[in-house]
SERO-4910 file (N, C-alpha, C, O; in steps of 0.05 Angstrom, whole numbers):
BEGIN
 pado doro    nc1    nc2    nc3   cac1   cac2   cac3    cc1    cc2    cc3    oc1    oc2    oc3
  Met    A     17    -24      0      0      0      0     18     25      0     35     28     18
  Thr    A     14     43    -19     31     66    -21     24     87      0      1     87     10
  Gly    A     43    103      6     39    124     26     43    116     54     43    133     72
  Met    A     47     90     59     51     80     86     81     80     92     97     71     75
  Pro    A     91     89    116    119     88    122    129     60    125    115     42    135
  Ala    A    153     55    115    165     28    116    171     21    145    180     38    161
  Ala    A    167     -5    151    172    -14    178    202    -13    184    219    -20    166
  Arg    A    210     -4    208    238     -2    215    249    -30    222    235    -46    233
  Ser    A    274    -34    215    287    -59    223    294    -58    253    293    -37    266
  Thr    A    301    -82    263    308    -84    291    333    -66    297    334    -53    318
  Arg    A    352    -66    278    376    -49    282    369    -20    284    379     -6    301
  Gln    A    351    -11    267    343     17    267    328     24    293    332     46    304
  Ile    A    312      6    303    298     11    328    318     13    351    315     30    368
  Leu    A    337     -5    352    357     -5    373    374     21    372    380     32    393
  Gln    A    381     30    348    397     54    345    381     78    355    391     96    369
  Ala    A    355     79    349    338    101    357    335    102    387    332    123    399
  Ala    A    334     78    400    330     77    429    356     78    445    355     77    469
  Ala    A    379     79    432    405     78    446    408    101    467    417     95    489
  Pro    A    400    126    460    403    147    481    385    141    505    394    147    528
  Ile    A    361    130    501    344    123    524    356    101    540    356    101    565
  Ala    A    367     81    526    380     59    540    403     68    557    407     58    579
  Leu    A    418     88    548    440     99    563    430    112    588    442    109    610
  Ala    A    408    128    586    397    141    609    386    121    629    390    124    653
  Val    A    373    100    619    363     79    637    386     64    651    384     58    675
  Phe    A    408     60    637    431     47    649    442     64    672    448     54    693
  Val    A    444     90    667    454    108    688    435    109    712    444    108    735
  Phe    A    410    109    707    390    109    728    391     83    744    389     83    769
  Ala    A    395     60    730    397     34    743    422     33    761    421     23    783
  Ala    A    444     44    750    469     45    766    465     62    791    475     55    812
  Ser    A    450     84    788    444    100    811    428     85    832    433     87    856
  Phe    A    409     69    823    393     53    841    411     33    856    409     29    880
  Gly    A    429     20    841    447      1    854    465     14    875    469      3    896
  Val    A    475     38    869    491     53    888    475     60    913    484     56    935
  Leu    A    451     71    909    435     79    932    426     55    948    423     57    973
  Ala    A    421     33    935    413      9    949    434     -1    968    429     -8    991
  Thr    A    459     -1    959    481     -9    976    486     12    998    493      5   1021
  Ala    A    481     38    992    484     58   1013    463     55   1034    467     62   1057
  Ala    A    440     44   1027    418     39   1046    421     11   1060    403      2   1074
  His    A    445     -1   1055    451    -27   1067    433    -50   1057    429    -70   1071
  Leu    A    423    -47   1033    409    -69   1020    429    -87   1006    446    -76    992
  Pro    A    428   -113   1010    448   -130    997    447   -127    967    426   -123    955
  Gly    A    471   -128    955    472   -125    926    455   -144    910    442   -137    891
  Trp    A    454   -169    919    438   -189    905    409   -182    907    393   -188    888
  Ala    A    400   -170    930    372   -163    933    365   -140    914    343   -139    903
  Ala    A    383   -121    910    378    -99    892    376   -109    863    358   -101    848
  Val    A    393   -128    855    392   -139    828    367   -155    824    354   -154    803
  Leu    A    359   -171    845    335   -187    843    310   -169    841    292   -175    826
  Met    A    310   -147    855    288   -128    853    285   -117    825    263   -115    814
  Ser    A    308   -109    813    308    -99    786    298   -120    766    284   -113    747
  Ala    A    306   -145    770    298   -166    752    269   -173    754    256   -180    734
  Leu    A    257   -171    778    229   -178    782    210   -155    779    187   -158    770
  Val    A    218   -131    788    200   -108    788    202    -92    762    182    -86    749
  Phe    A    227    -86    754    233    -71    729    215    -46    727    201    -42    707
  Ala    A    217    -29    747    202     -4    748    217     15    765    216     14    790
  Gly    A    232     34    753    250     51    768    237     67    789    246     68    812
  Ser    A    215     81    783    202     98    803    191     82    826    194     90    849
  Ala    A    180     58    821    170     41    842    193     31    860    191     30    884
  Gln    A    215     24    847    238     14    862    250     35    880    258     30    902
  Phe    A    253     60    869    264     81    885    245     88    908    254     95    930
  Ala    A    219     87    904    200     93    925    202     72    947    203     79    971
  Ala    A    204     46    939    207     25    959    233     28    974    234     24    998
  Leu    A    255     35    960    281     39    972    280     62    992    292     60   1013
  Gly    A    266     83    985    264    106   1002    250     99   1028    258    108   1050
  Val    A    229     83   1027    215     74   1051    234     57   1069    235     61   1093
  Ile    A    248     39   1056    267     22   1071    289     38   1084    296     34   1107
  Ala    A    300     57   1069    322     74   1079    312     91   1102    328     98   1120
  Ala    A    287     98   1102    276    115   1124    267     98   1148    258    109   1168
  Gly    A    271     72   1146    265     55   1169    237     42   1167    228     30   1187
  Gly    A    224     45   1145    197     34   1142    198      3   1138    220     -8   1134
  Ser    A    175     -9   1140    174    -38   1138    174    -47   1109    170    -31   1091
  Val    A    180    -72   1104    180    -83   1077    152    -81   1065    149    -75   1041
  Leu    A    131    -86   1081    104    -84   1071     97    -56   1062     84    -52   1041
  Thr    A    106    -36   1077    101     -9   1069    116     -2   1044    106     12   1026
  Ala    A    140    -12   1041    156     -8   1017    142    -20    992    141     -8    971
  Ile    A    132    -44    995    117    -58    974     92    -42    966     86    -39    943
  Phe    A     78    -32    986     54    -16    981     60      9    966     46     16    947
  Ala    A     82     23    973     89     47    959     96     41    930     88     56    912
  Gly    A    111     20    925    118     13    897     94      4    882     91     11    858
  Ala    A     75    -10    894     51    -19    880     34      5    872     22      5    851
  Leu    A     32     25    889     17     49    882     28     62    857     13     71    840
  Leu    A     54     64    856     67     77    832     62     61    807     61     72    785
  Asn    A     59     35    810     55     18    786     26     15    777     21      0    758
  Leu    A      8     28    791    -20     27    783    -24     36    754    -43     27    740
  Arg    A     -8     55    745    -11     66    719     -7     44    697    -17     48    675
  Tyr    A      7     23    704     12      2    684    -13    -14    678    -13    -30    658
  Ile    A    -34    -12    694    -59    -25    687    -70    -13    661    -78    -27    643
  Ala    A    -70     14    660    -79     27    635    -60     22    612    -69     18    589
  Thr    A    -34     21    617    -15     15    596    -19    -13    585    -18    -17    561
  Gly    A    -23    -32    603    -28    -60    594    -52    -62    577    -52    -77    557
  Ile    A    -73    -48    584    -98    -49    567    -92    -37    540   -102    -47    520
  Ala    A    -76    -15    539    -70     -2    514    -53    -19    495    -56    -17    471
  Val    A    -36    -36    506    -18    -51    488    -27    -80    484    -14    -95    470
  Ala    A    -49    -88    496    -58   -116    496    -60   -126    467    -52   -149    462
  Arg    A    -72   -110    449    -76   -120    421    -49   -121    406    -48   -134    385
  Ser    A    -29   -109    416     -3   -109    402     15   -132    410     35   -138    396
  Leu    A      8   -146    432     25   -168    441     16   -194    428     -8   -199    426
  Pro    A     35   -210    420     29   -236    407     22   -258    426     28   -256    450
  Gly    A     10   -279    416      6   -304    432    -20   -303    448    -36   -284    446
  Gly    A    -24   -324    464    -47   -326    481    -44   -310    506    -24   -295    509
  Arg    A    -62   -313    525    -62   -296    549    -37   -300    566    -25   -280    575
  Pro    A    -28   -325    570     -3   -328    586     21   -315    573     37   -302    587
  Thr    A     23   -317    547     46   -305    533     44   -275    534     64   -261    539
  Arg    A     20   -264    530     17   -235    531     22   -224    559     34   -203    563
  Ala    A     14   -240    579     18   -231    607     48   -230    613     57   -212    627
  Leu    A     63   -249    602     92   -250    607    106   -227    592    123   -213    603
  Leu    A     98   -222    567    111   -201    551    104   -174    562    119   -155    559
  Ala    A     81   -171    575     72   -146    586     91   -136    608     91   -112    614
  Gln    A    107   -154    619    125   -147    641    148   -129    631    160   -116    648
  Ile    A    153   -129    605    174   -112    595    164    -86    583    178    -71    569
  Val    A    138    -81    587    126    -56    577    129    -35    599    117    -37    620
  Val    A    144    -14    593    148      8    611    142     34    597    135     34    573
  Asp    A    145     57    611    138     82    599    152     88    573    140     98    554
  Glu    A    178     82    572    195     89    549    187     74    523    182     86    503
  Asn    A    186     47    525    180     33    500    150     36    493    143     33    470
  Tyr    A    133     41    513    105     47    506    103     73    490     89     74    470
  Ala    A    116     94    500    115    119    486    126    117    457    114    128    438
  Leu    A    148    104    454    160    101    427    144     83    409    142     88    385
  Ser    A    131     62    420    115     45    403     89     58    395     79     53    373
  Val    A     79     76    412     55     91    404     62    110    381     46    112    362
  Ala    A     85    123    383     93    141    361     98    126    335     94    137    314
  Ala    A    108    101    337    114     86    313     90     70    302     92     61    279
  Gly    A     69     67    318     47     50    309     24     66    297     27     89    290
  Glu    A      1     52    295    -23     64    285    -41     73    308    -36     64    331
  Pro    A    -60     90    303    -78     99    325    -91     75    338   -104     58    325
  Gly    A    -88     73    365   -100     51    380    -85     25    379    -93      6    392
  Arg    A    -62     24    365    -47     -1    364    -17      6    363     -6     11    342
  Pro    A     -3      6    386     26     11    387     40    -10    370     32    -32    367
  Asp    A     63     -1    359     79    -19    341     91    -42    357    105    -37    377
  Arg    A     85    -66    349     93    -90    364    124    -93    365    135    -97    387
  Arg    A    137    -90    342    166    -94    342    180    -74    360    198    -81    375
  Thr    A    172    -49    357    184    -28    373    180    -33    403    198    -30    419
  Leu    A    156    -42    410    149    -48    438    166    -69    449    177    -67    471
  Leu    A    169    -91    435    184   -115    445    214   -112    444    228   -119    462
  Val    A    224   -100    422    253    -97    419    264    -78    440    284    -84    453
  Ile    A    251    -55    442    261    -35    461    256    -45    490    273    -40    508
  Gly    A    234    -58    495    229    -69    522    250    -89    530    260    -87    553
  Thr    A    258   -107    512    279   -126    518    306   -112    523    321   -119    541
  Met    A    311    -92    507    336    -77    509    337    -62    536    358    -63    550
  Leu    A    316    -49    544    316    -34    569    317    -52    593    329    -45    613
  Tyr    A    303    -75    591    304    -94    614    333   -103    618    342   -106    641
  Thr    A    347   -109    596    375   -119    599    393    -97    611    408   -104    629
  Val    A    391    -73    602    409    -52    612    401    -44    641    417    -35    656
  Trp    A    375    -47    647    366    -41    674    378    -60    695    388    -51    715
  Val    A    377    -86    689    388   -105    707    418   -103    708    430   -105    730
  Leu    A    431   -100    685    460    -97    684    469    -72    698    489    -73    713
  Gly    A    455    -50    694    463    -25    708    461    -28    738    478    -18    753
  Thr    A    439    -41    747    436    -45    776    459    -62    787    470    -56    809
  Leu    A    467    -83    773    489   -100    781    515    -84    784    529    -86    804
  Ile    A    521    -68    763    545    -52    764    545    -32    786    565    -27    800
  Gly    A    522    -19    790    519      1    811    522    -11    838    535      0    856
  Ala    A    511    -35    842    513    -49    868    542    -58    874    551    -57    897
  Val    A    556    -66    853    584    -75    857    603    -52    861    621    -53    878
  Leu    A    599    -31    845    617     -8    846    607     15    863    619     37    862
  Gly    A    586     11    878    574     33    894    594     49    911    594     73    909
  Pro    A    610     35    927    629     50    943    649     67    927    659     87    937
  Val    A    655     58    903    674     73    886    660     97    872    672    119    871
  Leu    A    635     93    863    621    114    849    613    137    867    612    160    859
  Gly    A    607    131    893    598    152    911    569    158    908    554    142    897
  Asp    A    561    181    918    533    189    919    524    198    891    535    217    880
  Pro    A    503    185    879    494    193    852    484    222    851    487    235    831
  Lys    A    473    232    873    464    259    874    487    279    871    484    300    858
  Arg    A    509    272    883    533    289    881    543    291    852    553    311    843
  Leu    A    540    268    837    548    267    809    527    277    790    532    280    766
  Gly    A    503    283    800    482    292    783    467    270    768    451    276    750
  Leu    A    472    245    775    460    222    761    430    221    766    415    210    750
  Asp    A    420    232    789    392    230    795    375    247    777    350    244    776
  Ala    A    387    265    761    372    282    743    367    270    716    352    281    700
  Ala    A    380    247    711    378    235    684    350    226    677    340    231    655
  Phe    A    337    213    696    310    202    689    288    222    688    272    221    670
  Pro    A    287    242    707    267    263    703    269    277    676    249    283    664
  Ala    A    294    282    667    298    294    641    287    276    619    276    286    599
  Leu    A    291    250    622    282    231    602    252    231    601    240    230    579
  Phe    A    238    232    624    209    232    624    198    257    610    179    255    595
  Val    A    211    280    615    202    304    601    205    302    571    188    310    556
  Ala    A    228    291    562    233    288    534    213    269    521    205    273    498
  Leu    A    204    248    535    184    230    524    156    242    524    140    238    506
  Leu    A    150    258    545    123    269    548    118    291    528     96    294    517
  Trp    A    138    307    522    135    332    507    122    326    479    103    340    472
  Pro    A    132    307    463    120    303    437     91    293    438     76    295    419
  Met    A     82    281    461     55    271    464     35    293    471     11    288    470
  Leu    A     45    317    478     27    339    485     19    354    460     25    378    457
  Ser    A      7    341    441      1    352    415    -26    365    413    -32    377    392
  Gly    A    -43    363    433    -69    374    432    -78    384    459    -66    378    479
  Arg    A   -100    400    459   -109    411    485   -118    390    504   -114    393    528
  His    A   -129    368    494   -139    347    511   -115    334    526   -117    329    550
  Ala    A    -93    328    512    -70    316    524    -57    335    545    -49    326    566
  Val    A    -57    361    538    -45    380    557    -63    382    582    -52    384    604
  Arg    A    -89    381    578   -107    382    601   -103    359    620   -102    362    644
  Cys    A   -100    335    608    -95    311    625    -68    313    640    -67    306    663
  Ala    A    -48    323    626    -21    325    638    -22    346    661    -11    341    682
  Leu    A    -34    369    656    -35    390    677    -52    381    700    -46    387    723
  Gly    A    -74    367    695    -91    357    717    -76    338    735    -77    339    759
  Gly    A    -62    319    722    -46    300    737    -23    313    753    -18    306    776
  Ala    A    -10    332    740     12    347    754      2    362    778     15    363    799
  Ala    A    -22    375    775    -33    390    798    -39    372    821    -34    379    844
  Val    A    -51    349    816    -58    330    838    -32    320    851    -31    318    876
  Ala    A    -12    314    835     13    304    847     26    325    865     36    319    887
  Leu    A     26    350    856     37    372    872     22    376    898     33    382    919
  Leu    A     -5    373    897    -21    377    921    -17    355    941    -18    359    965
  Leu    A    -13    330    931    -11    307    949     17    304    960     21    292    981
  Ala    A     38    313    945     65    308    952     73    315    981     86    299    994
  Pro    A     65    339    991     74    346   1018     60    330   1040     70    330   1063
  Phe    A     38    317   1034     22    305   1056     19    275   1055      7    263   1073
  Thr    A     29    262   1034     24    234   1030     50    218   1027     71    230   1021
  Pro    A     49    192   1032     74    175   1030     83    173   1001     68    180    983
  Pro    A    108    165    997    117    161    969     99    142    953     91    121    964
  Gly    A     94    149    929     77    133    912     49    143    909     36    140    888
  Val    A     38    155    930     10    165    929      7    188    910    -13    188    894
  Pro    A     25    208    909     21    230    890     20    221    861      2    230    846
  Leu    A     38    202    852     37    193    825     12    176    819      1    177    798
  Ala    A      4    160    839    -20    144    835    -44    162    832    -61    157    815
  Gly    A    -46    183    849    -68    202    846    -67    216    819    -88    221    807
  Ala    A    -44    224    810    -41    237    784    -50    218    762    -63    227    743
  Ala    A    -43    193    764    -52    173    743    -82    171    743    -94    170    721
  Val    A    -95    169    766   -124    167    767   -137    191    754   -156    188    738
  Val    A   -128    215    761   -140    239    750   -135    241    720   -153    248    705
  Gly    A   -110    234    712   -104    235    683   -122    216    667   -132    223    646
  Leu    A   -126    192    678   -144    173    664   -173    182    664   -187    179    644
  Trp    A   -181    195    686   -209    205    687   -213    228    667   -234    229    654
  Leu    A   -194    245    664   -196    267    645   -194    257    616   -205    269    598
  Ala    A   -180    235    612   -176    224    585   -200    207    575   -200    199    552
  Arg    A   -219    202    592   -241    185    585   -259    196    562   -278    183    554
***
């Protein structure tokens, strides 16, 4: 069919996602460093990255543990932050191959970054499958590897905040969000969610502001 853009090869997708993968690696290394600074065993930090694979949730859980909170409280904080993936899972369900068990497994590598890029590369209502899976696999690999390196070299690297590594991921989120704010409706959803997060941040535990922002954003997007 003429007029349709040619599908990108796996190599082209990997090249396009390389800057994001680098930022994810730095963020993962920062998590590994902070985990060891909070006296979390290195193997536990790597296992968390392998099983959870969600930076914001892992940092929230780590913050609770570092502050002396219980493991259950840390899990609750991380789970709140991951509520947004319910909507993401629904959005990508038709793009994932196989039956329900296979799709449920593949959905574990769907995160904000590959979701945003697959939406941009796909058709309305159907994110691009290859982009979703290739970048998801790439980011999962660098996330676990970065955590491992950070946990091993933590004492040598020092405090990530002193090196400015903690600013890498917020900048990445802004870069991903900006192209999606193409209409008034998207801007309204983003501003509504941001307002709720700012209102809740001073008074609620880690994870609640982002969960509240996700709920409001989804409500405005209906």
